[in-house]
N, CA, C and O atoms as a MOPAC input file, in Angstrom:
PM7 MOZYME 1SCF
protein

 N     72.73600 1    86.22900 1   136.82600 1
 C     73.24000 1    86.22800 1   135.62100 1
 C     74.89400 1    86.77400 1   135.77000 1
 O     75.64700 1    86.32900 1   134.90400 1
 N     75.33800 1    87.44800 1   136.52300 1
 C     76.58300 1    87.89600 1   136.75100 1
 C     77.68500 1    86.77200 1   136.72100 1
 O     78.76600 1    86.94600 1   136.15700 1
 N     77.29700 1    85.46500 1   137.44800 1
 C     78.17500 1    84.68900 1   137.61000 1
 C     78.17600 1    83.79700 1   136.34000 1
 O     78.99000 1    82.88700 1   136.18400 1
 N     77.28500 1    84.09300 1   135.51300 1
 C     77.36300 1    83.25600 1   134.17300 1
 C     78.30100 1    83.68000 1   133.50700 1
 O     78.75800 1    84.81600 1   133.63400 1
 N     78.80800 1    82.63700 1   132.53000 1
 C     79.90400 1    83.13100 1   131.51700 1
 C     78.97600 1    83.43000 1   130.15400 1
 O     77.78600 1    83.11200 1   130.14300 1
 N     79.50300 1    83.95000 1   129.21900 1
 C     78.57100 1    84.25200 1   127.76900 1
 C     77.71800 1    83.21500 1   127.29700 1
 O     76.59700 1    83.48100 1   126.86600 1
 N     78.21800 1    81.90500 1   127.35000 1
 C     77.48200 1    80.82900 1   126.76600 1
 C     76.39800 1    80.58500 1   127.55200 1
 O     75.29400 1    80.48000 1   127.01700 1
 N     76.54600 1    80.45600 1   128.94400 1
 C     75.57800 1    80.28900 1   129.93100 1
 C     74.44800 1    81.24900 1   129.85000 1
 O     73.25400 1    80.96000 1   129.77400 1
 N     74.97900 1    82.41500 1   129.87600 1
 C     73.81300 1    83.78600 1   129.59000 1
 C     72.83700 1    83.38400 1   128.17700 1
 O     71.61100 1    83.50100 1   128.19000 1
 N     73.50000 1    82.97200 1   127.16400 1
 C     72.84100 1    82.98000 1   126.14500 1
 C     71.64600 1    81.40600 1   126.42700 1
 O     70.41800 1    81.34000 1   126.38300 1
 N     72.47700 1    80.56300 1   126.64700 1
 C     71.51100 1    79.55100 1   126.78300 1
 C     70.21200 1    79.74800 1   127.97700 1
 O     69.11200 1    79.22100 1   127.80500 1
 N     70.51300 1    80.50500 1   129.07000 1
 C     69.66000 1    81.16200 1   130.17800 1
 C     68.60000 1    81.77900 1   129.49400 1
 O     67.42900 1    81.48100 1   129.72900 1
 N     68.92900 1    82.60800 1   128.67500 1
 C     68.12600 1    84.02000 1   128.22100 1
 C     67.31000 1    83.16600 1   127.01500 1
 O     66.20300 1    83.59800 1   126.69300 1
 N     67.75500 1    82.14000 1   126.44200 1
 C     66.88400 1    81.34600 1   125.19800 1
 C     67.33000 1    82.09600 1   123.95300 1
 O     66.48800 1    82.18100 1   123.05900 1
 N     68.65000 1    82.71400 1   123.72900 1
 C     68.97400 1    83.31500 1   122.63300 1
 C     70.10000 1    82.96800 1   121.70500 1
 O     71.07900 1    82.38800 1   122.17500 1
 N     70.06000 1    83.21800 1   120.64900 1
 C     70.91000 1    82.48600 1   119.74600 1
 C     72.31400 1    83.43800 1   119.64200 1
 O     72.12700 1    84.65500 1   119.64800 1
 N     73.44400 1    83.03800 1   119.56400 1
 C     74.60700 1    83.89200 1   119.31000 1
 C     74.20300 1    84.89200 1   117.84400 1
 O     73.15100 1    84.73900 1   117.22300 1
 N     75.03400 1    85.68500 1   117.55500 1
 C     74.91100 1    86.30800 1   116.36700 1
 C     75.47800 1    85.44500 1   114.96400 1
 O     75.18200 1    85.67900 1   113.79200 1
 N     76.21900 1    84.57200 1   115.40100 1
 C     76.76600 1    83.64400 1   113.84400 1
 C     75.55100 1    82.76200 1   114.20700 1
 O     74.69500 1    82.81700 1   113.32400 1
 N     75.28500 1    82.11300 1   115.05200 1
 C     73.65100 1    81.27700 1   114.83400 1
 C     72.42800 1    81.96600 1   114.29800 1
 O     71.61300 1    81.32900 1   113.63000 1
 N     72.24900 1    83.38700 1   114.59600 1
 C     71.29100 1    83.65200 1   113.95600 1
 C     71.52100 1    84.51500 1   112.63100 1
 O     70.64000 1    85.04600 1   111.95500 1
 N     72.80800 1    84.53500 1   112.42600 1
 C     73.05000 1    84.50800 1   110.60900 1
 C     72.99700 1    83.53500 1   110.11400 1
 O     72.62600 1    83.48500 1   108.94100 1
 N     73.28800 1    82.57600 1   110.69400 1
 C     72.94700 1    81.14200 1   109.84100 1
 C     71.55300 1    80.63400 1   109.54000 1
 O     71.18200 1    80.07600 1   108.50800 1
 N     70.70900 1    80.98100 1   110.82900 1
 C     69.04600 1    80.99100 1   110.79900 1
 C     68.67200 1    81.65200 1   109.37500 1
 O     68.12100 1    81.05200 1   108.45100 1
 N     69.10700 1    83.10600 1   109.37500 1
 C     68.87800 1    83.90800 1   108.59400 1
 C     68.90100 1    83.22000 1   107.10000 1
 O     67.97400 1    83.14800 1   106.29300 1
 N     70.19500 1    82.75600 1   106.98700 1
 C     70.97900 1    82.26300 1   105.61800 1
 C     69.87500 1    81.24700 1   105.21700 1
 O     69.24900 1    81.41700 1   104.17100 1
 N     69.58700 1    80.00900 1   106.17900 1
 C     68.75200 1    78.98300 1   105.62700 1
 C     67.31300 1    79.33500 1   105.63800 1
 O     66.57600 1    78.58600 1   104.99800 1
 N     66.68900 1    80.52900 1   106.36800 1
 C     65.37200 1    80.98300 1   105.66200 1
 C     65.31400 1    81.63800 1   104.35100 1
 O     64.37800 1    81.36400 1   103.59900 1
 N     66.08900 1    82.35600 1   104.04900 1
 C     66.48300 1    82.82300 1   103.00200 1
 C     66.68300 1    81.96600 1   101.65200 1
 O     66.34700 1    82.29000 1   100.51300 1
 N     67.35500 1    80.71700 1   102.10700 1
 C     67.34800 1    79.65900 1   101.11400 1
 C     65.97100 1    79.21800 1   101.05100 1
 O     65.53500 1    79.27900 1    99.90100 1
 N     65.25700 1    78.85300 1   101.79100 1
 C     63.94500 1    78.32500 1   101.93900 1
 C     62.73100 1    79.18000 1   100.88000 1
 O     61.87600 1    78.67800 1   100.15100 1
 N     63.04200 1    80.59400 1   101.12600 1
 C     62.23900 1    81.41600 1   100.33300 1
 C     62.90700 1    81.79700 1    98.86600 1
 O     62.38800 1    82.64800 1    98.14400 1
 N     63.92700 1    81.18900 1    98.55500 1
 C     64.45800 1    81.29600 1    97.19400 1
 C     63.90800 1    79.81200 1    96.87700 1
 O     63.19200 1    79.79800 1    95.87600 1
 N     64.06900 1    78.63600 1    97.46600 1
 C     63.44300 1    77.24000 1    96.92500 1
 C     61.92900 1    77.58800 1    96.66400 1
 O     61.34700 1    77.07800 1    95.70700 1
 N     61.29000 1    78.46400 1    97.52500 1
 C     59.67600 1    78.40800 1    97.49000 1
 C     59.34200 1    79.73400 1    96.77500 1
 O     58.30500 1    80.26700 1    97.17100 1
 N     60.11400 1    80.45700 1    95.66100 1
 C     59.81700 1    81.59100 1    94.97300 1
 C     59.00300 1    82.59500 1    95.92600 1
 O     57.93800 1    83.12400 1    95.60800 1
 N     59.70500 1    82.78200 1    97.20500 1
 C     59.27500 1    84.05000 1    97.85000 1
 C     60.43600 1    85.00800 1    97.87500 1
 O     60.22500 1    86.01300 1    98.55400 1
 N     61.63300 1    84.92800 1    97.28300 1
 C     62.57200 1    85.34700 1    97.08100 1
 C     63.32800 1    85.34600 1    95.64100 1
 O     63.42400 1    84.25600 1    95.07800 1
 N     63.80900 1    86.36700 1    95.08200 1
 C     64.66700 1    86.15600 1    93.45900 1
 C     65.66800 1    85.22600 1    93.78600 1
 O     66.16400 1    85.15900 1    94.91100 1
 N     66.03700 1    84.37800 1    92.67500 1
 C     67.01900 1    83.70800 1    92.94000 1
 C     67.95200 1    84.19000 1    92.14700 1
 O     68.20700 1    83.47000 1    91.18100 1
 N     68.67200 1    85.38400 1    92.25700 1
 C     69.57600 1    86.06900 1    91.66400 1
 C     70.82600 1    85.17000 1    91.27100 1
 O     71.40200 1    85.19300 1    90.18300 1
 N     71.08500 1    84.49800 1    92.19900 1
 C     72.35400 1    83.72400 1    92.42900 1
 C     72.29900 1    82.32400 1    91.42300 1
 O     73.28200 1    81.61700 1    91.20100 1
 N     70.84100 1    82.08000 1    90.83700 1
 C     70.88200 1    80.64600 1    90.14300 1
 C     71.32900 1    79.39300 1    91.08500 1
 O     72.08400 1    78.52200 1    90.65400 1
 N     70.78800 1    79.37800 1    92.43300 1
 C     70.93100 1    78.32000 1    93.15400 1
 C     69.71500 1    76.96500 1    92.44300 1
 O     68.57300 1    77.18300 1    92.03700 1
 N     70.37600 1    75.72900 1    92.48300 1
 C     69.58400 1    74.88900 1    92.10700 1
 C     69.19300 1    73.78000 1    93.24800 1
 O     69.89600 1    73.58700 1    94.24000 1
 N     68.16200 1    73.18400 1    93.01500 1
 C     67.45200 1    72.43100 1    94.11900 1
 C     67.45400 1    71.02100 1    93.33400 1
 O     67.60900 1    70.95200 1    92.11500 1
 N     67.30400 1    70.13000 1    94.00600 1
 C     67.08000 1    68.78700 1    93.32900 1
 C     66.30100 1    67.95200 1    94.88100 1
 O     66.51900 1    68.13900 1    96.07800 1
 N     65.25400 1    66.91200 1    94.08400 1
 C     64.60800 1    65.90800 1    95.23500 1
 C     65.49900 1    64.87800 1    95.49700 1
 O     66.22900 1    64.54200 1    94.56300 1
 N     65.62900 1    64.15900 1    96.81800 1
 C     66.30100 1    63.09800 1    97.04500 1
 C     65.28800 1    62.37200 1    97.88200 1
 O     64.94500 1    62.88700 1    98.94600 1
 N     64.73100 1    61.12300 1    97.47000 1
 C     63.82300 1    60.24100 1    98.30100 1
 C     64.52600 1    60.29000 1    99.71400 1
 O     63.76600 1    60.54100 1   100.64900 1
 N     65.58100 1    60.13200 1    99.95600 1
 C     65.98300 1    59.92400 1   101.37400 1
 C     66.52200 1    61.26800 1   101.91800 1
 O     66.66800 1    61.38000 1   103.13500 1
 N     66.76500 1    62.09300 1   101.25600 1
 C     67.13200 1    63.38200 1   102.14500 1
 C     66.32600 1    64.55900 1   102.03800 1
 O     66.54900 1    65.61300 1   102.63400 1
 N     65.39600 1    64.33900 1   101.26500 1
 C     64.37100 1    65.54100 1   101.12000 1
 C     64.86700 1    66.50500 1   100.00000 1
 O     65.50800 1    65.84500 1    99.18300 1
 N     64.80300 1    67.91300 1    99.63600 1
 C     65.10100 1    68.95400 1    98.95100 1
 C     66.52000 1    69.12100 1    99.15700 1
 O     66.83000 1    69.71800 1   100.18900 1
 N     67.57000 1    68.67200 1    98.30200 1
 C     69.11500 1    69.31400 1    98.45600 1
 C     69.19800 1    70.34000 1    97.31100 1
 O     68.54100 1    70.46800 1    96.27800 1
 N     70.30600 1    71.08200 1    97.88200 1
 C     70.82100 1    72.26300 1    96.82200 1
 C     72.21500 1    71.84600 1    96.40200 1
 O     73.10300 1    71.36900 1    97.10800 1
 N     72.22500 1    72.08900 1    95.27300 1
 C     73.36200 1    71.87000 1    94.46400 1
 C     74.51400 1    73.05400 1    94.79700 1
 O     74.26700 1    74.24600 1    94.61700 1
 N     75.97800 1    72.49800 1    95.37400 1
 C     76.73300 1    73.44200 1    95.69400 1
 C     77.32700 1    73.85300 1    94.55100 1
 O     77.65100 1    72.91000 1    93.82800 1
 N     77.61900 1    75.06700 1    94.08000 1
 C     78.21600 1    75.28200 1    92.84800 1
 C     80.00000 1    75.01100 1    93.06900 1
 O     80.72700 1    75.09600 1    94.05900 1
 N     80.26200 1    74.63700 1    91.56100 1
 C     81.36900 1    74.20600 1    91.25300 1
 C     82.65800 1    75.30100 1    91.33600 1
 O     82.42800 1    76.44700 1    90.95000 1
 N     83.82300 1    75.01300 1    91.76400 1
 C     84.70400 1    75.83600 1    91.86000 1
 C     86.22500 1    75.38600 1    91.00600 1
 O     86.56900 1    74.20900 1    91.12100 1
 N     86.95500 1    76.16200 1    90.31000 1
 C     87.97300 1    75.60700 1    89.55200 1
 C     88.73500 1    75.52700 1    90.64600 1
 O     88.68100 1    76.44300 1    91.46600 1
 N     89.64600 1    74.33100 1    90.86900 1
 C     90.60500 1    74.08000 1    91.75400 1
 C     92.08500 1    74.74800 1    91.52200 1
 O     92.93000 1    74.85000 1    92.41100 1
 N     92.24600 1    75.19000 1    90.15100 1
 C     93.42600 1    75.72300 1    90.04000 1
 C     93.52900 1    77.19600 1    90.08600 1
 O     94.50400 1    77.74900 1    89.57800 1
 N     92.46200 1    77.95800 1    90.74100 1
 C     92.67400 1    79.52100 1    90.96300 1
 C     93.21500 1    79.54700 1    92.28300 1
 O     93.07500 1    78.62200 1    93.08300 1
 N     93.78300 1    80.52200 1    92.49300 1
 C     94.35000 1    80.87800 1    94.06500 1
 C     93.91500 1    80.62800 1    95.13400 1
 O     92.71800 1    80.34300 1    95.16400 1
 N     94.54600 1    80.62900 1    96.20300 1
 C     93.93600 1    80.19300 1    97.64900 1
 C     93.13900 1    81.24700 1    97.99100 1
 O     92.15500 1    80.89400 1    98.64000 1
 N     93.23700 1    82.62200 1    97.74200 1
 C     92.65500 1    83.58100 1    98.14700 1
 C     91.05500 1    83.69700 1    97.43700 1
 O     90.05000 1    84.21100 1    97.92700 1
 N     91.21500 1    83.07600 1    96.21800 1
 C     90.01200 1    83.08100 1    95.40600 1
 C     89.02800 1    81.89700 1    95.85400 1
 O     87.82600 1    82.00900 1    95.61500 1
 N     89.63000 1    80.54900 1    96.62700 1
 C     88.97000 1    79.52400 1    96.96200 1
 C     88.18900 1    80.05500 1    98.36800 1
 O     87.00000 1    79.85400 1    98.61400 1
 N     89.26600 1    80.87000 1    99.33300 1
 C     88.66400 1    81.27300 1   100.33600 1
 C     87.22900 1    82.20500 1   100.41300 1
 O     86.24000 1    82.13300 1   101.14200 1
 N     87.59000 1    83.05100 1    99.37200 1
 C     86.32900 1    83.89700 1    99.16700 1
 C     85.06200 1    83.16600 1    98.46500 1
 O     83.91600 1    83.59800 1    98.58600 1
 N     85.38600 1    82.05400 1    97.74700 1
 C     84.25400 1    81.28900 1    97.31000 1
 C     83.84500 1    80.75200 1    98.09600 1
 O     82.62900 1    80.86000 1    98.25200 1
 N     84.52700 1    79.98300 1    98.91700 1
 C     83.95700 1    79.23900 1   100.22600 1
 C     83.13100 1    80.04800 1   101.33700 1
 O     82.44800 1    79.54400 1   102.23000 1
 N     83.33000 1    81.34400 1   101.10200 1
 C     82.78000 1    82.19700 1   101.85200 1
 C     81.47600 1    83.17900 1   101.43900 1
 O     80.84100 1    84.05300 1   102.03000 1
 N     81.42300 1    82.57600 1   100.13700 1
 C     80.10700 1    83.14100 1    99.31000 1
 C     78.78100 1    82.57100 1    99.88900 1
 O     78.57700 1    81.42400 1   100.28600 1
 N     77.67400 1    83.93800 1    99.83700 1
 C     76.40800 1    83.30300 1   100.03100 1
 C     76.18800 1    81.93600 1    99.71400 1
 O     75.98800 1    81.05100 1   100.54600 1
 N     76.25000 1    81.73100 1    97.93800 1
 C     75.57900 1    80.70600 1    97.53000 1
 C     76.32500 1    79.40800 1    98.00600 1
 O     75.70600 1    78.34400 1    98.03000 1
 N     77.58700 1    79.47200 1    98.36900 1
 C     78.27200 1    78.15100 1    98.86500 1
 C     77.81000 1    77.80600 1   100.22700 1
 O     77.56900 1    76.66100 1   100.60800 1
 N     77.69300 1    79.01500 1   101.01500 1
 C     77.75800 1    78.84700 1   102.61700 1
 C     76.13500 1    78.38700 1   102.97000 1
 O     75.80000 1    77.58000 1   103.83700 1
 N     75.13800 1    79.22400 1   101.94300 1
 C     73.62300 1    78.86300 1   101.92000 1
 C     73.46800 1    77.05600 1   101.54700 1
 O     72.91400 1    76.20800 1   102.24600 1
 N     74.09200 1    76.88800 1   100.35600 1
 C     73.68600 1    75.45800 1   100.01800 1
 C     74.43400 1    74.49800 1   101.03400 1
 O     73.83400 1    73.52000 1   101.48000 1
 N     75.64100 1    74.75200 1   101.37400 1
 C     76.15800 1    73.66500 1   102.38500 1
 C     75.24100 1    73.85100 1   103.85900 1
 O     74.94900 1    72.79400 1   104.41900 1
 N     74.86700 1    74.88900 1   104.38000 1
 C     73.80500 1    75.05000 1   105.50900 1
 C     72.52200 1    74.14500 1   105.35500 1
 O     72.14100 1    73.34400 1   106.20800 1
 N     71.91400 1    74.38700 1   104.15100 1
 C     70.49900 1    73.92000 1   103.69800 1
 C     70.56700 1    72.25800 1   103.59800 1
 O     69.66700 1    71.49800 1   103.95800 1
 N     71.73400 1    71.90900 1   103.07600 1
 C     71.99600 1    70.26300 1   102.97500 1
 C     72.23400 1    69.43900 1   104.22400 1
 O     72.25100 1    68.20800 1   104.24400 1
 N     72.43700 1    70.32300 1   105.37700 1
 C     72.66300 1    69.47700 1   106.69400 1
 C     71.05700 1    69.37900 1   107.14100 1
 O     70.76100 1    68.41300 1   107.84400 1
 N     69.95500 1    70.36100 1   106.75900 1
 C     68.82000 1    69.98400 1   107.20300 1
 C     68.26800 1    68.41500 1   107.12800 1
 O     68.38800 1    67.89400 1   106.01900 1
 N     67.84000 1    67.82600 1   107.89100 1
 C     66.81500 1    66.65400 1   107.41000 1
 C     65.95800 1    66.91200 1   106.80400 1
 O     65.71300 1    68.09500 1   106.56900 1
 N     65.11900 1    65.82200 1   106.28700 1
 C     64.12600 1    65.67800 1   105.42300 1
 C     62.76700 1    66.39200 1   106.23600 1
 O     61.94400 1    67.20600 1   105.81700 1
 N     62.86300 1    65.92900 1   107.16500 1
 C     61.78100 1    66.50600 1   108.11000 1
 C     61.83300 1    68.03700 1   108.21500 1
 O     60.86300 1    68.62000 1   108.69900 1
 N     62.85400 1    68.69200 1   107.81200 1
 C     62.64000 1    70.15000 1   107.94500 1
 C     62.50300 1    70.97200 1   106.67900 1
 O     61.76400 1    71.91400 1   106.39400 1
 N     63.65700 1    70.17500 1   105.85200 1
 C     63.55300 1    70.94500 1   104.54100 1
 C     62.31400 1    70.76200 1   103.54500 1
 O     62.14900 1    71.56300 1   102.62500 1
 N     61.46100 1    69.69800 1   103.75200 1
 C     60.40500 1    69.32600 1   102.91300 1
 C     59.00800 1    70.26200 1   103.33200 1
 O     57.94700 1    70.28200 1   102.70900 1
 N     59.31100 1    70.93700 1   104.43900 1
 C     58.07800 1    71.93400 1   104.91000 1
 C     57.96400 1    73.02700 1   103.96200 1
 O     59.01500 1    73.60600 1   103.68400 1
 N     56.78100 1    73.46100 1   103.35500 1
 C     56.23700 1    74.22400 1   102.45300 1
 C     55.95000 1    75.55600 1   102.71300 1
 O     56.05600 1    76.40700 1   101.83000 1
 N     55.50000 1    75.88500 1   104.14700 1
 C     55.09900 1    76.66800 1   104.63500 1
 C     55.94300 1    77.40500 1   105.54400 1
 O     56.63800 1    76.71900 1   106.29400 1
 N     56.01500 1    78.49200 1   105.62200 1
 C     57.31000 1    79.51600 1   106.34000 1
 C     57.29300 1    79.03900 1   107.79900 1
 O     58.11200 1    78.25000 1   108.27000 1
 N     56.24000 1    79.61900 1   108.48300 1
 C     55.91600 1    79.51700 1   109.95100 1
 C     56.35200 1    78.03500 1   110.21200 1
 O     57.33100 1    77.84500 1   110.93300 1
 N     55.78800 1    77.14600 1   109.75300 1
 C     55.98700 1    75.90900 1   110.38700 1
 C     57.34000 1    75.57100 1   110.33500 1
 O     57.93300 1    75.16800 1   111.33600 1
 N     57.98000 1    75.73000 1   109.02800 1
 C     59.39800 1    75.68100 1   108.76000 1
 C     60.25100 1    76.48700 1   109.64900 1
 O     61.28700 1    75.89400 1   109.94900 1
 N     60.15600 1    77.39100 1   110.04300 1
 C     60.89900 1    78.64800 1   111.20300 1
 C     60.74200 1    77.63800 1   112.66000 1
 O     61.68900 1    77.49300 1   113.43300 1
 N     59.65400 1    77.11600 1   112.83200 1
 C     59.64400 1    76.26700 1   114.13000 1
 C     60.38600 1    75.11100 1   114.02500 1
 O     61.14400 1    74.88700 1   114.96900 1
 N     60.35500 1    74.10800 1   112.87400 1
 C     60.99100 1    73.20500 1   112.71400 1
 C     62.74300 1    73.19100 1   112.78600 1
 O     63.52700 1    72.42400 1   113.34500 1
 N     62.94500 1    74.45500 1   111.92000 1
 C     64.25500 1    74.90400 1   112.05700 1
 C     64.76100 1    75.07500 1   113.29400 1
 O     65.79900 1    74.47600 1   113.57700 1
 N     64.16000 1    75.87500 1   114.21000 1
 C     64.47000 1    76.38600 1   115.40700 1
 C     64.55200 1    75.19400 1   116.16400 1
 O     65.62700 1    75.26600 1   116.76000 1
 N     63.93100 1    74.03700 1   116.48200 1
 C     63.95700 1    72.59800 1   117.06500 1
 C     65.29900 1    71.94700 1   116.50300 1
 O     65.93100 1    71.11500 1   117.15400 1
 N     65.70500 1    72.42000 1   115.16800 1
 C     66.68900 1    71.27800 1   114.81400 1
 C     67.91100 1    72.32800 1   114.94600 1
 O     69.00000 1    71.80100 1   114.71700 1
 N     67.94900 1    73.41400 1   115.19900 1
 C     69.15200 1    73.94400 1   115.55400 1
 C     69.28000 1    74.16700 1   117.08100 1
 O     70.32300 1    74.72500 1   117.42200 1
 N     68.37100 1    73.81900 1   118.10700 1
 C     68.71000 1    73.38300 1   119.57800 1
 C     69.47600 1    72.12100 1   119.77100 1
 O     70.02500 1    71.89400 1   120.84900 1
 N     69.53000 1    71.38500 1   118.88500 1
 C     70.15800 1    70.09800 1   118.96800 1
 C     71.60800 1    70.31200 1   118.98900 1
 O     72.33000 1    69.35400 1   119.26500 1
 N     72.16500 1    71.56600 1   118.70500 1
 C     73.50600 1    71.79700 1   118.65400 1
 C     74.12300 1    72.76200 1   119.53000 1
 O     73.57200 1    73.86200 1   119.56600 1
 N     75.19700 1    72.58100 1   120.28000 1
 C     75.29500 1    73.73800 1   121.07200 1
 C     75.92200 1    75.08700 1   120.50900 1
 O     76.62600 1    75.16500 1   119.50200 1
 N     75.57700 1    76.03500 1   121.25900 1
 C     75.92700 1    77.49100 1   120.58300 1
 C     76.69500 1    78.00300 1   121.40400 1
 O     76.18400 1    78.57500 1   122.36600 1
 N     78.13100 1    77.95600 1   121.27900 1
 C     79.03300 1    78.44500 1   121.82000 1
 C     80.14600 1    78.94800 1   121.11500 1
 O     81.14200 1    78.28100 1   120.83600 1
 N     79.94800 1    80.24400 1   120.80500 1
 C     80.62400 1    81.30200 1   119.92000 1
 C     81.95100 1    81.38200 1   120.30200 1
 O     82.13000 1    81.14000 1   121.49500 1
 N     82.98000 1    81.66000 1   119.62300 1
 C     84.13400 1    82.16400 1   120.12200 1
 C     84.30500 1    83.44200 1   120.91500 1
 O     84.11700 1    84.53800 1   120.38800 1
 N     84.63100 1    83.31500 1   122.07300 1
 C     84.86800 1    84.54000 1   123.19500 1
 C     86.25500 1    84.70100 1   123.52000 1
 O     87.02600 1    83.76900 1   123.74800 1
 N     86.54600 1    85.94200 1   123.53500 1
 C     88.14600 1    85.93800 1   123.93800 1
 C     88.19400 1    85.63400 1   125.62800 1
 O     87.43300 1    86.13400 1   126.45700 1
 N     89.19000 1    84.77200 1   125.86500 1
 C     89.53700 1    84.15400 1   126.97200 1
 C     88.93100 1    82.65300 1   127.13700 1
 O     89.41400 1    81.91500 1   127.99600 1
 N     87.88600 1    82.21900 1   126.31700 1
 C     87.35200 1    80.72800 1   126.51400 1
 C     87.81000 1    79.96600 1   125.16100 1
 O     87.77300 1    80.37900 1   124.00200 1
 N     88.15300 1    79.00500 1   125.55800 1
 C     88.32000 1    78.02100 1   124.26900 1
 C     87.25600 1    77.43100 1   123.79200 1
 O     86.78600 1    76.53000 1   124.48700 1
 N     86.51400 1    77.79600 1   122.36000 1
 C     85.43900 1    76.91200 1   121.65100 1
 C     85.82800 1    75.56500 1   121.17300 1
 O     86.98100 1    75.41400 1   120.76800 1
 N     85.09700 1    74.68700 1   121.17300 1
 C     85.43400 1    73.44800 1   120.51700 1
 C     85.77300 1    73.61300 1   119.03600 1
 O     86.58600 1    72.83300 1   118.54000 1
 N     85.23700 1    74.52400 1   118.32800 1
 C     85.02900 1    74.69800 1   117.13500 1
 C     84.50600 1    76.21400 1   116.80500 1
 O     84.14300 1    77.02600 1   117.65700 1
 N     84.54400 1    76.41900 1   115.44000 1
 C     84.01100 1    77.68200 1   114.98200 1
 C     82.78300 1    78.04500 1   115.31600 1
 O     82.56700 1    79.24200 1   115.12400 1
 N     81.74800 1    77.32400 1   115.82500 1
 C     80.59900 1    77.21200 1   116.28300 1
 C     79.70800 1    77.24400 1   115.26100 1
 O     78.61000 1    77.69500 1   115.58600 1
 N     79.84200 1    76.86900 1   113.98800 1
 C     79.12500 1    77.02600 1   112.81400 1
 C     78.37400 1    75.83300 1   113.01500 1
 O     78.92600 1    74.99800 1   113.73200 1
 N     77.07600 1    75.50000 1   112.49100 1
 C     76.33700 1    74.43900 1   112.48300 1
 C     77.16100 1    73.28000 1   111.36800 1
 O     77.03100 1    72.05600 1   111.32800 1
 N     77.88100 1    74.02400 1   110.66300 1
 C     78.48900 1    73.07900 1   109.80600 1
 C     79.61700 1    72.55000 1   110.38700 1
 O     80.07500 1    71.47500 1   110.00000 1
 N     80.00200 1    73.04600 1   111.07800 1
 C     81.26900 1    72.47000 1   111.97600 1
 C     80.83800 1    71.48200 1   113.09400 1
 O     81.60000 1    70.55500 1   113.36700 1
 N     79.69200 1    71.62100 1   113.74100 1
 C     79.09100 1    70.70700 1   114.47600 1
 C     78.56000 1    69.54200 1   113.91700 1
 O     78.78500 1    68.49000 1   114.51600 1
 N     77.89400 1    69.51700 1   112.87900 1
 C     77.22300 1    68.62300 1   112.08700 1
 C     78.59700 1    67.72200 1   111.27300 1
 O     78.42600 1    66.60200 1   110.79200 1
 N     79.72100 1    68.33800 1   111.24600 1
 C     80.77200 1    67.59400 1   110.44700 1
 C     81.55100 1    66.77300 1   111.96700 1
 O     82.26500 1    65.78100 1   111.81800 1
 N     81.32400 1    67.25900 1   113.10100 1
 C     81.83600 1    66.34600 1   114.28600 1
 C     80.93900 1    64.98500 1   114.35800 1
 O     81.09400 1    64.23000 1   115.31800 1
 N     80.08600 1    64.71000 1   113.42500 1
 C     79.38800 1    63.45700 1   113.47900 1
 C     78.27100 1    63.34400 1   114.66400 1
 O     77.67700 1    62.31700 1   114.99500 1
 N     78.15600 1    64.39700 1   115.11400 1
 C     77.14500 1    64.30200 1   116.32100 1
 C     77.82600 1    64.77000 1   117.94300 1
 O     77.23700 1    65.03900 1   118.99000 1
 N     79.10800 1    64.73400 1   117.65800 1
 C     79.82900 1    65.04000 1   118.66300 1
 C     79.74600 1    66.08500 1   119.38100 1
 O     80.28400 1    67.07300 1   118.88300 1
 N     79.06400 1    66.28000 1   120.78500 1
 C     78.69900 1    67.73200 1   121.09800 1
 C     77.31000 1    68.22900 1   120.93400 1
 O     76.93200 1    69.31200 1   121.38100 1
 N     76.54200 1    67.37200 1   120.25500 1
 C     75.27100 1    67.54500 1   120.01100 1
 C     74.37200 1    67.17200 1   121.25600 1
 O     74.55700 1    66.17000 1   121.94700 1
 N     73.29500 1    68.18200 1   121.46900 1
 C     72.72200 1    67.88200 1   122.91700 1
 C     71.88600 1    66.76900 1   122.82400 1
 O     71.60600 1    66.33800 1   121.70500 1
 N     71.45700 1    66.25100 1   123.80400 1
 C     70.48300 1    65.03500 1   123.64300 1
 C     69.17200 1    65.78500 1   123.84500 1
 O     68.10100 1    65.18000 1   123.79600 1

């Protein structure tokens, strides 16, 4: 293990980085909101799509606002959660039982490399599932 870098250790030990664990928790919490297992205090809205399964509506933002407000808006739970939810395939986001959902989510997440930013190493992006999915499959594990 001493000869492995951080990324190789994560993979060898079958662990997720802290960032990936936070994203997983966010997606699971969104599933709980959708299925009335957690309160929807932030007013998340979901709608069915025949092709994509259950989708979440991304909250609207007034583009005249200051840049700092835009950054805070993009970092908010409601925006990140809906964006993360919307990258899930229909085969995952349509599951109505929690444990099978977690298993399917784990399988989905393993398709993406988990290379968090580490001092001294150059990651290909911020390591977010949103960045990996935006790359159009580049870097996705086979």
